[in-house]
N, CA, C, O and the ligand as a Tripos MOL2 file, in Angstrom:
@<TRIPOS>MOLECULE
protein
  249   247    63     0     0
PROTEIN
NO_CHARGES

@<TRIPOS>ATOM
      1 N        -259.8410  142.6310 -229.9120 N.3       1 MET1
      2 CA       -259.4670  141.6010 -230.8990 C.3       1 MET1
      3 C        -260.6900  140.8420 -231.3500 C.2       1 MET1
      4 O        -261.3500  140.1830 -230.5460 O.2       1 MET1
      5 N        -260.9890  140.9250 -232.5920 N.am      2 SER2
      6 CA       -262.1580  140.2300 -233.1070 C.3       2 SER2
      7 C        -261.8820  138.7710 -233.3610 C.2       2 SER2
      8 O        -260.7500  138.3900 -233.6570 O.2       2 SER2
      9 N        -262.8750  137.9770 -233.2510 N.am      3 ASP3
     10 CA       -262.7440  136.5360 -233.4280 C.3       3 ASP3
     11 C        -263.8530  136.0420 -234.3310 C.2       3 ASP3
     12 O        -264.7000  135.2490 -233.9210 O.2       3 ASP3
     13 N        -263.8400  136.5180 -235.5630 N.am      4 GLU4
     14 CA       -264.9160  136.2180 -236.4750 C.3       4 GLU4
     15 C        -264.7610  134.7950 -237.0150 C.2       4 GLU4
     16 O        -263.6590  134.3500 -237.3360 O.2       4 GLU4
     17 N        -265.8680  134.1110 -237.1040 N.am      5 PRO5
     18 CA       -265.8180  132.7590 -237.6880 C.3       5 PRO5
     19 C        -265.4770  132.8270 -239.1480 C.2       5 PRO5
     20 O        -265.8580  133.7780 -239.8310 O.2       5 PRO5
     21 N        -264.7860  131.8670 -239.6260 N.am      6 ILE6
     22 CA       -264.3950  131.8010 -241.0260 C.3       6 ILE6
     23 C        -265.5650  131.1330 -241.8110 C.2       6 ILE6
     24 O        -266.0350  130.0480 -241.4700 O.2       6 ILE6
     25 N        -265.9930  131.8280 -242.8530 N.am      7 LYS7
     26 CA       -267.0700  131.2650 -243.6710 C.3       7 LYS7
     27 C        -266.4580  130.4380 -244.7900 C.2       7 LYS7
     28 O        -265.6900  130.9440 -245.6080 O.2       7 LYS7
     29 N        -266.8050  129.1720 -244.8100 N.am      8 LEU8
     30 CA       -266.3040  128.3220 -245.8790 C.3       8 LEU8
     31 C        -267.0210  128.5810 -247.1670 C.2       8 LEU8
     32 O        -268.1740  129.0120 -247.1720 O.2       8 LEU8
     33 N        -266.3580  128.3270 -248.2430 N.am      9 ALA9
     34 CA       -266.9940  128.5160 -249.5360 C.3       9 ALA9
     35 C        -268.1480  127.5480 -249.6640 C.2       9 ALA9
     36 O        -268.0290  126.3830 -249.2860 O.2       9 ALA9
     37 N        -269.2660  128.0220 -250.1940 N.am     10 GLU10
     38 CA       -270.4590  127.1870 -250.2850 C.3      10 GLU10
     39 C        -270.2680  125.9870 -251.1870 C.2      10 GLU10
     40 O        -270.9140  124.9560 -251.0040 O.2      10 GLU10
     41 N        -269.3840  126.1180 -252.1550 N.am     11 SER11
     42 CA       -269.1600  125.0100 -253.0970 C.3      11 SER11
     43 C        -268.5390  123.8170 -252.3970 C.2      11 SER11
     44 O        -268.6030  122.6960 -252.9020 O.2      11 SER11
     45 N        -267.9260  124.0520 -251.2120 N.am     12 MET12
     46 CA       -267.3010  122.9370 -250.5060 C.3      12 MET12
     47 C        -268.3420  122.0710 -249.8180 C.2      12 MET12
     48 O        -268.1110  120.8820 -249.5980 O.2      12 MET12
     49 N        -269.4590  122.6400 -249.4830 N.am     13 THR13
     50 CA       -270.4840  121.8710 -248.7440 C.3      13 THR13
     51 C        -271.6680  121.5350 -249.5930 C.2      13 THR13
     52 O        -272.4730  120.6880 -249.2070 O.2      13 THR13
     53 N        -271.8130  122.1660 -250.7410 N.am     14 ALA14
     54 CA       -272.9560  121.8900 -251.5730 C.3      14 ALA14
     55 C        -272.9140  120.4680 -252.1380 C.2      14 ALA14
     56 O        -271.9260  120.0580 -252.7470 O.2      14 ALA14
     57 N        -273.9800  119.7400 -251.9290 N.am     15 VAL15
     58 CA       -274.0580  118.3830 -252.4370 C.3      15 VAL15
     59 C        -275.2040  118.2520 -253.4440 C.2      15 VAL15
     60 O        -276.3070  118.7270 -253.1760 O.2      15 VAL15
     61 N        -274.9750  117.6410 -254.5550 N.am     16 PRO16
     62 CA       -276.0310  117.4770 -255.5350 C.3      16 PRO16
     63 C        -277.0330  116.4390 -255.1230 C.2      16 PRO16
     64 O        -277.1800  115.4060 -255.7760 O.2      16 PRO16
     65 N        -277.7250  116.7100 -254.0350 N.am     17 ARG17
     66 CA       -278.6110  115.6990 -253.4450 C.3      17 ARG17
     67 C        -279.8330  115.3810 -254.3080 C.2      17 ARG17
     68 O        -280.4200  114.3060 -254.1830 O.2      17 ARG17
     69 N        -280.2090  116.2990 -255.1680 N.am     18 ASP18
     70 CA       -281.3770  116.0410 -256.0120 C.3      18 ASP18
     71 C        -280.9870  115.4770 -257.3600 C.2      18 ASP18
     72 O        -281.8250  115.3510 -258.2530 O.2      18 ASP18
     73 N        -279.7480  115.1450 -257.5080 N.am     19 HIS19
     74 CA       -279.2360  114.6730 -258.7980 C.3      19 HIS19
     75 C        -280.0110  113.4890 -259.3450 C.2      19 HIS19
     76 O        -280.5050  113.5180 -260.4720 O.2      19 HIS19
     77 N        -280.1080  112.4440 -258.5270 N.am     20 ALA20
     78 CA       -280.7620  111.2160 -258.9780 C.3      20 ALA20
     79 C        -282.2590  111.4420 -259.2360 C.2      20 ALA20
     80 O        -282.7990  110.9520 -260.2280 O.2      20 ALA20
     81 N        -282.9010  112.1580 -258.3740 N.am     21 GLY21
     82 CA       -284.3360  112.3660 -258.5270 C.3      21 GLY21
     83 C        -284.6610  113.1310 -259.7850 C.2      21 GLY21
     84 O        -285.6630  112.8490 -260.4410 O.2      21 GLY21
     85 N        -283.8350  114.0890 -260.1310 N.am     22 VAL22
     86 CA       -284.0900  114.9120 -261.3130 C.3      22 VAL22
     87 C        -283.8600  114.1090 -262.6090 C.2      22 VAL22
     88 O        -284.6530  114.1700 -263.5490 O.2      22 VAL22
     89 N        -282.7930  113.3880 -262.6240 N.am     23 LEU23
     90 CA       -282.4430  112.6580 -263.8460 C.3      23 LEU23
     91 C        -283.3620  111.4500 -264.0560 C.2      23 LEU23
     92 O        -283.9730  111.2850 -265.1130 O.2      23 LEU23
     93 N        -283.4390  110.6290 -263.0340 N.am     24 GLY24
     94 CA       -284.3700  109.5170 -263.0980 C.3      24 GLY24
     95 C        -283.9340  108.4180 -264.0620 C.2      24 GLY24
     96 O        -284.7640  107.6430 -264.5350 O.2      24 GLY24
     97 N        -282.6590  108.3490 -264.3490 N.am     25 HIS25
     98 CA       -282.1230  107.3240 -265.2400 C.3      25 HIS25
     99 C        -281.0340  106.5330 -264.5200 C.2      25 HIS25
    100 O        -280.3180  107.0600 -263.6680 O.2      25 HIS25
    101 N        -280.9270  105.2520 -264.8840 N.am     26 THR26
    102 CA       -279.8480  104.4380 -264.3310 C.3      26 THR26
    103 C        -279.0010  103.8960 -265.4760 C.2      26 THR26
    104 O        -279.4740  103.7320 -266.6010 O.2      26 THR26
    105 N        -277.7510  103.6250 -265.1650 N.am     27 CYS27
    106 CA       -276.7960  103.1640 -266.1240 C.3      27 CYS27
    107 C        -277.2410  101.8200 -266.7440 C.2      27 CYS27
    108 O        -277.7230  100.9320 -266.0400 O.2      27 CYS27
    109 N        -277.0720  101.6940 -268.0460 N.am     28 GLU28
    110 CA       -277.4980  100.4850 -268.7420 C.3      28 GLU28
    111 C        -276.3840   99.4250 -268.8140 C.2      28 GLU28
    112 O        -276.6030   98.2930 -269.2440 O.2      28 GLU28
    113 N        -275.2150   99.8230 -268.3880 N.am     29 HIS29
    114 CA       -274.0720   98.8870 -268.3800 C.3      29 HIS29
    115 C        -274.4690   97.6670 -267.4970 C.2      29 HIS29
    116 O        -275.0160   97.8280 -266.4060 O.2      29 HIS29
    117 N        -274.1760   96.4540 -268.0040 N.am     30 HIS30
    118 CA       -274.6050   95.2520 -267.3430 C.3      30 HIS30
    119 C        -274.0520   95.1950 -265.9290 C.2      30 HIS30
    120 O        -272.8430   95.2830 -265.7160 O.2      30 HIS30
    121 N        -274.9600   95.0470 -264.9610 N.am     31 GLY31
    122 CA       -274.5380   94.9250 -263.5710 C.3      31 GLY31
    123 C        -274.1730   96.2150 -262.8620 C.2      31 GLY31
    124 O        -273.6980   96.1790 -261.7270 O.2      31 GLY31
    125 N        -274.3850   97.3550 -263.5060 N.am     32 CYS32
    126 CA       -274.0360   98.6360 -262.9030 C.3      32 CYS32
    127 C        -275.1820   99.2230 -262.0830 C.2      32 CYS32
    128 O        -275.2310   99.1150 -260.8570 O.2      32 CYS32
    129 N        -276.1160   99.8600 -262.8320 N.am     33 GLY33
    130 CA       -277.2970  100.3650 -262.1290 C.3      33 GLY33
    131 C        -277.0880  101.6750 -261.3980 C.2      33 GLY33
    132 O        -277.9540  102.0790 -260.6210 O.2      33 GLY33
    133 N        -275.9860  102.3480 -261.6120 N.am     34 LYS34
    134 CA       -275.7670  103.6740 -260.9710 C.3      34 LYS34
    135 C        -276.6040  104.7200 -261.6640 C.2      34 LYS34
    136 O        -277.1870  104.4950 -262.7250 O.2      34 LYS34
    137 N        -276.6430  105.8800 -261.0220 N.am     35 VAL35
    138 CA       -277.3450  107.0080 -261.6200 C.3      35 VAL35
    139 C        -276.6380  107.4040 -262.9240 C.2      35 VAL35
    140 O        -275.4230  107.5940 -262.9600 O.2      35 VAL35
    141 N        -277.4240  107.5200 -263.9740 N.am     36 ALA36
    142 CA       -276.8500  107.8270 -265.2620 C.3      36 ALA36
    143 C        -277.0310  109.2930 -265.6040 C.2      36 ALA36
    144 O        -278.1520  109.7990 -265.6710 O.2      36 ALA36
    145 N        -275.9290  109.9570 -265.8160 N.am     37 GLY37
    146 CA       -275.9650  111.3580 -266.1030 C.3      37 GLY37
    147 C        -275.7220  111.6540 -267.5830 C.2      37 GLY37
    148 O        -275.8250  112.7950 -268.0330 O.2      37 GLY37
    149 N        -275.3990  110.6020 -268.3170 N.am     38 TRP38
    150 CA       -275.0950  110.7880 -269.7680 C.3      38 TRP38
    151 C        -276.1040  110.0150 -270.5980 C.2      38 TRP38
    152 O        -276.2770  108.8070 -270.4350 O.2      38 TRP38
    153 N        -276.7600  110.7320 -271.4850 N.am     39 GLY39
    154 CA       -277.7540  110.1130 -272.4050 C.3      39 GLY39
    155 C        -277.1970  110.1370 -273.8080 C.2      39 GLY39
    156 O        -276.5680  111.1010 -274.2440 O.2      39 GLY39
    157 N        -277.4510  109.0320 -274.5040 N.am     40 PHE40
    158 CA       -276.9930  108.9250 -275.8970 C.3      40 PHE40
    159 C        -278.1910  108.5290 -276.7390 C.2      40 PHE40
    160 O        -278.9060  107.5840 -276.4070 O.2      40 PHE40
    161 N        -278.4080  109.2470 -277.8220 N.am     41 ALA41
    162 CA       -279.5540  108.9430 -278.6530 C.3      41 ALA41
    163 C        -279.3570  109.4520 -280.0650 C.2      41 ALA41
    164 O        -278.8140  110.5360 -280.2780 O.2      41 ALA41
    165 N        -279.8000  108.6660 -281.0210 N.am     42 ARG42
    166 CA       -279.8940  109.1320 -282.3790 C.3      42 ARG42
    167 C        -281.2950  109.6590 -282.5960 C.2      42 ARG42
    168 O        -282.2040  109.2930 -281.8510 O.2      42 ARG42
    169 N        -281.4980  110.4950 -283.5790 N.am     43 PRO43
    170 CA       -282.8390  110.9250 -283.9090 C.3      43 PRO43
    171 C        -283.7630  109.7220 -284.1640 C.2      43 PRO43
    172 O        -283.3530  108.7660 -284.8230 O.2      43 PRO43
    173 N        -284.9710  109.7540 -283.6650 N.am     44 ARG44
    174 CA       -285.9640  108.7020 -283.8270 C.3      44 ARG44
    175 C        -285.4970  107.3950 -283.1990 C.2      44 ARG44
    176 O        -285.9060  106.3280 -283.6580 O.2      44 ARG44
    177 N        -284.6810  107.4340 -282.1970 N.am     45 SER45
    178 CA       -284.2490  106.2340 -281.4920 C.3      45 SER45
    179 C        -284.4500  106.4370 -280.0050 C.2      45 SER45
    180 O        -284.4760  107.5630 -279.5090 O.2      45 SER45
    181 N        -284.5920  105.3240 -279.3060 N.am     46 GLU46
    182 CA       -284.6640  105.3820 -277.8280 C.3      46 GLU46
    183 C        -283.2990  105.7850 -277.2750 C.2      46 GLU46
    184 O        -282.2640  105.2700 -277.6990 O.2      46 GLU46
    185 N        -283.3160  106.7100 -276.3270 N.am     47 PRO47
    186 CA       -282.0490  107.1030 -275.7260 C.3      47 PRO47
    187 C        -281.4910  106.0180 -274.8250 C.2      47 PRO47
    188 O        -282.2440  105.2610 -274.2110 O.2      47 PRO47
    189 N        -280.1960  105.9470 -274.7470 N.am     48 HIS48
    190 CA       -279.5150  105.0340 -273.8330 C.3      48 HIS48
    191 C        -278.7670  105.8150 -272.8060 C.2      48 HIS48
    192 O        -278.1620  106.8370 -273.1300 O.2      48 HIS48
    193 N        -278.7840  105.3660 -271.5630 N.am     49 TRP49
    194 CA       -278.2230  106.1240 -270.4530 C.3      49 TRP49
    195 C        -277.1030  105.3720 -269.7610 C.2      49 TRP49
    196 O        -277.1670  104.1620 -269.5440 O.2      49 TRP49
    197 N        -276.0770  106.1360 -269.4220 N.am     50 PHE50
    198 CA       -274.8990  105.5380 -268.7480 C.3      50 PHE50
    199 C        -274.3810  106.4970 -267.6930 C.2      50 PHE50
    200 O        -274.5630  107.7110 -267.7750 O.2      50 PHE50
    201 N        -273.7270  105.9060 -266.6930 N.am     51 CYS51
    202 CA       -273.0860  106.7030 -265.6450 C.3      51 CYS51
    203 C        -271.7620  107.2700 -266.1320 C.2      51 CYS51
    204 O        -271.3350  107.0170 -267.2580 O.2      51 CYS51
    205 N        -271.1280  108.0320 -265.2720 N.am     52 PHE52
    206 CA       -269.8460  108.6280 -265.6420 C.3      52 PHE52
    207 C        -268.8330  107.5750 -266.0050 C.2      52 PHE52
    208 O        -268.0770  107.7310 -266.9640 O.2      52 PHE52
    209 N        -268.8150  106.4930 -265.2330 N.am     53 GLU53
    210 CA       -267.8450  105.4280 -265.4300 C.3      53 GLU53
    211 C        -268.0130  104.7480 -266.7770 C.2      53 GLU53
    212 O        -267.0310  104.3910 -267.4260 O.2      53 GLU53
    213 N        -269.2460  104.5720 -267.1900 N.am     54 HIS54
    214 CA       -269.5110  103.7650 -268.3680 C.3      54 HIS54
    215 C        -270.0220  104.6370 -269.5500 C.2      54 HIS54
    216 O        -270.5900  104.1120 -270.5080 O.2      54 HIS54
    217 N        -269.8230  105.8950 -269.4720 N.am     55 ARG55
    218 CA       -270.3760  106.7500 -270.5550 C.3      55 ARG55
    219 C        -269.7740  106.4070 -271.9050 C.2      55 ARG55
    220 O        -270.3850  106.6710 -272.9410 O.2      55 ARG55
    221 N        -268.5590  105.8090 -271.9070 N.am     56 ALA56
    222 CA       -267.9240  105.4120 -273.1630 C.3      56 ALA56
    223 C        -268.7830  104.3770 -273.8940 C.2      56 ALA56
    224 O        -268.7790  104.3120 -275.1230 O.2      56 ALA56
    225 N        -269.5250  103.5620 -273.1170 N.am     57 ASP57
    226 CA       -270.4040  102.5730 -273.7460 C.3      57 ASP57
    227 C        -271.4520  103.2180 -274.6420 C.2      57 ASP57
    228 O        -271.9110  102.6090 -275.6080 O.2      57 ASP57
    229 N        -271.8200  104.4250 -274.3270 N.am     58 GLY58
    230 CA       -272.8730  105.0870 -275.1230 C.3      58 GLY58
    231 C        -272.4380  105.4970 -276.4940 C.2      58 GLY58
    232 O        -273.2700  105.7280 -277.3710 O.2      58 GLY58
    233 N        -271.1020  105.5960 -276.7030 N.am     59 ASP59
    234 CA       -270.6290  106.0320 -278.0250 C.3      59 ASP59
    235 C        -271.0940  105.1140 -279.1540 C.2      59 ASP59
    236 O        -271.2400  105.5640 -280.2910 O.2      59 ASP59
    237 N        -271.3260  103.8410 -278.8590 N.am     60 ARG60
    238 CA       -271.7760  102.8850 -279.8760 C.3      60 ARG60
    239 C        -273.1760  103.1980 -280.3550 C.2      60 ARG60
    240 O        -273.5830  102.7530 -281.4280 O.2      60 ARG60
    241 N        -273.9140  103.9590 -279.5700 N.am     61 TYR61
    242 CA       -275.3030  104.2630 -279.9480 C.3      61 TYR61
    243 C        -275.3990  105.5460 -280.7460 C.2      61 TYR61
    244 O        -276.4740  105.9180 -281.2160 O.2      61 TYR61
    245 N        -274.2620  106.2260 -280.8980 N.am     62 LEU62
    246 CA       -274.2890  107.4940 -281.6430 C.3      62 LEU62
    247 C        -273.9340  107.2890 -283.1200 C.2      62 LEU62
    248 O        -273.9100  108.2510 -283.8870 O.2      62 LEU62
    249 ZN       -272.4000  102.4220 -265.1540 Zn       63 ZN63
@<TRIPOS>BOND
     1     1     2 1
     2     2     3 1
     3     3     4 2
     4     3     5 am
     5     5     6 1
     6     6     7 1
     7     7     8 2
     8     7     9 am
     9     9    10 1
    10    10    11 1
    11    11    12 2
    12    11    13 am
    13    13    14 1
    14    14    15 1
    15    15    16 2
    16    15    17 am
    17    17    18 1
    18    18    19 1
    19    19    20 2
    20    19    21 am
    21    21    22 1
    22    22    23 1
    23    23    24 2
    24    23    25 am
    25    25    26 1
    26    26    27 1
    27    27    28 2
    28    27    29 am
    29    29    30 1
    30    30    31 1
    31    31    32 2
    32    31    33 am
    33    33    34 1
    34    34    35 1
    35    35    36 2
    36    35    37 am
    37    37    38 1
    38    38    39 1
    39    39    40 2
    40    39    41 am
    41    41    42 1
    42    42    43 1
    43    43    44 2
    44    43    45 am
    45    45    46 1
    46    46    47 1
    47    47    48 2
    48    47    49 am
    49    49    50 1
    50    50    51 1
    51    51    52 2
    52    51    53 am
    53    53    54 1
    54    54    55 1
    55    55    56 2
    56    55    57 am
    57    57    58 1
    58    58    59 1
    59    59    60 2
    60    59    61 am
    61    61    62 1
    62    62    63 1
    63    63    64 2
    64    63    65 am
    65    65    66 1
    66    66    67 1
    67    67    68 2
    68    67    69 am
    69    69    70 1
    70    70    71 1
    71    71    72 2
    72    71    73 am
    73    73    74 1
    74    74    75 1
    75    75    76 2
    76    75    77 am
    77    77    78 1
    78    78    79 1
    79    79    80 2
    80    79    81 am
    81    81    82 1
    82    82    83 1
    83    83    84 2
    84    83    85 am
    85    85    86 1
    86    86    87 1
    87    87    88 2
    88    87    89 am
    89    89    90 1
    90    90    91 1
    91    91    92 2
    92    91    93 am
    93    93    94 1
    94    94    95 1
    95    95    96 2
    96    95    97 am
    97    97    98 1
    98    98    99 1
    99    99   100 2
   100    99   101 am
   101   101   102 1
   102   102   103 1
   103   103   104 2
   104   103   105 am
   105   105   106 1
   106   106   107 1
   107   107   108 2
   108   107   109 am
   109   109   110 1
   110   110   111 1
   111   111   112 2
   112   111   113 am
   113   113   114 1
   114   114   115 1
   115   115   116 2
   116   115   117 am
   117   117   118 1
   118   118   119 1
   119   119   120 2
   120   119   121 am
   121   121   122 1
   122   122   123 1
   123   123   124 2
   124   123   125 am
   125   125   126 1
   126   126   127 1
   127   127   128 2
   128   127   129 am
   129   129   130 1
   130   130   131 1
   131   131   132 2
   132   131   133 am
   133   133   134 1
   134   134   135 1
   135   135   136 2
   136   135   137 am
   137   137   138 1
   138   138   139 1
   139   139   140 2
   140   139   141 am
   141   141   142 1
   142   142   143 1
   143   143   144 2
   144   143   145 am
   145   145   146 1
   146   146   147 1
   147   147   148 2
   148   147   149 am
   149   149   150 1
   150   150   151 1
   151   151   152 2
   152   151   153 am
   153   153   154 1
   154   154   155 1
   155   155   156 2
   156   155   157 am
   157   157   158 1
   158   158   159 1
   159   159   160 2
   160   159   161 am
   161   161   162 1
   162   162   163 1
   163   163   164 2
   164   163   165 am
   165   165   166 1
   166   166   167 1
   167   167   168 2
   168   167   169 am
   169   169   170 1
   170   170   171 1
   171   171   172 2
   172   171   173 am
   173   173   174 1
   174   174   175 1
   175   175   176 2
   176   175   177 am
   177   177   178 1
   178   178   179 1
   179   179   180 2
   180   179   181 am
   181   181   182 1
   182   182   183 1
   183   183   184 2
   184   183   185 am
   185   185   186 1
   186   186   187 1
   187   187   188 2
   188   187   189 am
   189   189   190 1
   190   190   191 1
   191   191   192 2
   192   191   193 am
   193   193   194 1
   194   194   195 1
   195   195   196 2
   196   195   197 am
   197   197   198 1
   198   198   199 1
   199   199   200 2
   200   199   201 am
   201   201   202 1
   202   202   203 1
   203   203   204 2
   204   203   205 am
   205   205   206 1
   206   206   207 1
   207   207   208 2
   208   207   209 am
   209   209   210 1
   210   210   211 1
   211   211   212 2
   212   211   213 am
   213   213   214 1
   214   214   215 1
   215   215   216 2
   216   215   217 am
   217   217   218 1
   218   218   219 1
   219   219   220 2
   220   219   221 am
   221   221   222 1
   222   222   223 1
   223   223   224 2
   224   223   225 am
   225   225   226 1
   226   226   227 1
   227   227   228 2
   228   227   229 am
   229   229   230 1
   230   230   231 1
   231   231   232 2
   232   231   233 am
   233   233   234 1
   234   234   235 1
   235   235   236 2
   236   235   237 am
   237   237   238 1
   238   238   239 1
   239   239   240 2
   240   239   241 am
   241   241   242 1
   242   242   243 1
   243   243   244 2
   244   243   245 am
   245   245   246 1
   246   246   247 1
   247   247   248 2
@<TRIPOS>SUBSTRUCTURE
     1 MET1         2 RESIDUE 1 A MET
     2 SER2         6 RESIDUE 1 A SER
     3 ASP3        10 RESIDUE 1 A ASP
     4 GLU4        14 RESIDUE 1 A GLU
     5 PRO5        18 RESIDUE 1 A PRO
     6 ILE6        22 RESIDUE 1 A ILE
     7 LYS7        26 RESIDUE 1 A LYS
     8 LEU8        30 RESIDUE 1 A LEU
     9 ALA9        34 RESIDUE 1 A ALA
    10 GLU10       38 RESIDUE 1 A GLU
    11 SER11       42 RESIDUE 1 A SER
    12 MET12       46 RESIDUE 1 A MET
    13 THR13       50 RESIDUE 1 A THR
    14 ALA14       54 RESIDUE 1 A ALA
    15 VAL15       58 RESIDUE 1 A VAL
    16 PRO16       62 RESIDUE 1 A PRO
    17 ARG17       66 RESIDUE 1 A ARG
    18 ASP18       70 RESIDUE 1 A ASP
    19 HIS19       74 RESIDUE 1 A HIS
    20 ALA20       78 RESIDUE 1 A ALA
    21 GLY21       82 RESIDUE 1 A GLY
    22 VAL22       86 RESIDUE 1 A VAL
    23 LEU23       90 RESIDUE 1 A LEU
    24 GLY24       94 RESIDUE 1 A GLY
    25 HIS25       98 RESIDUE 1 A HIS
    26 THR26      102 RESIDUE 1 A THR
    27 CYS27      106 RESIDUE 1 A CYS
    28 GLU28      110 RESIDUE 1 A GLU
    29 HIS29      114 RESIDUE 1 A HIS
    30 HIS30      118 RESIDUE 1 A HIS
    31 GLY31      122 RESIDUE 1 A GLY
    32 CYS32      126 RESIDUE 1 A CYS
    33 GLY33      130 RESIDUE 1 A GLY
    34 LYS34      134 RESIDUE 1 A LYS
    35 VAL35      138 RESIDUE 1 A VAL
    36 ALA36      142 RESIDUE 1 A ALA
    37 GLY37      146 RESIDUE 1 A GLY
    38 TRP38      150 RESIDUE 1 A TRP
    39 GLY39      154 RESIDUE 1 A GLY
    40 PHE40      158 RESIDUE 1 A PHE
    41 ALA41      162 RESIDUE 1 A ALA
    42 ARG42      166 RESIDUE 1 A ARG
    43 PRO43      170 RESIDUE 1 A PRO
    44 ARG44      174 RESIDUE 1 A ARG
    45 SER45      178 RESIDUE 1 A SER
    46 GLU46      182 RESIDUE 1 A GLU
    47 PRO47      186 RESIDUE 1 A PRO
    48 HIS48      190 RESIDUE 1 A HIS
    49 TRP49      194 RESIDUE 1 A TRP
    50 PHE50      198 RESIDUE 1 A PHE
    51 CYS51      202 RESIDUE 1 A CYS
    52 PHE52      206 RESIDUE 1 A PHE
    53 GLU53      210 RESIDUE 1 A GLU
    54 HIS54      214 RESIDUE 1 A HIS
    55 ARG55      218 RESIDUE 1 A ARG
    56 ALA56      222 RESIDUE 1 A ALA
    57 ASP57      226 RESIDUE 1 A ASP
    58 GLY58      230 RESIDUE 1 A GLY
    59 ASP59      234 RESIDUE 1 A ASP
    60 ARG60      238 RESIDUE 1 A ARG
    61 TYR61      242 RESIDUE 1 A TYR
    62 LEU62      246 RESIDUE 1 A LEU
    63 ZN63       249 GROUP 0 **** ****
């Protein structure tokens, strides 16, 4: 009787640990300061960055 260990799916343990370091942006929402994964910018304008929670704030810059 074999007793092989069950291999969990890698997606269950994979953590985006380099996320913040790669992006290097923080949310511009007042008092937030989280890692911003969403950038909003018009041509010839400074981009504005927001986190997942406040990404709706970026719509005003588009
Ligand atoms: Zn935010």
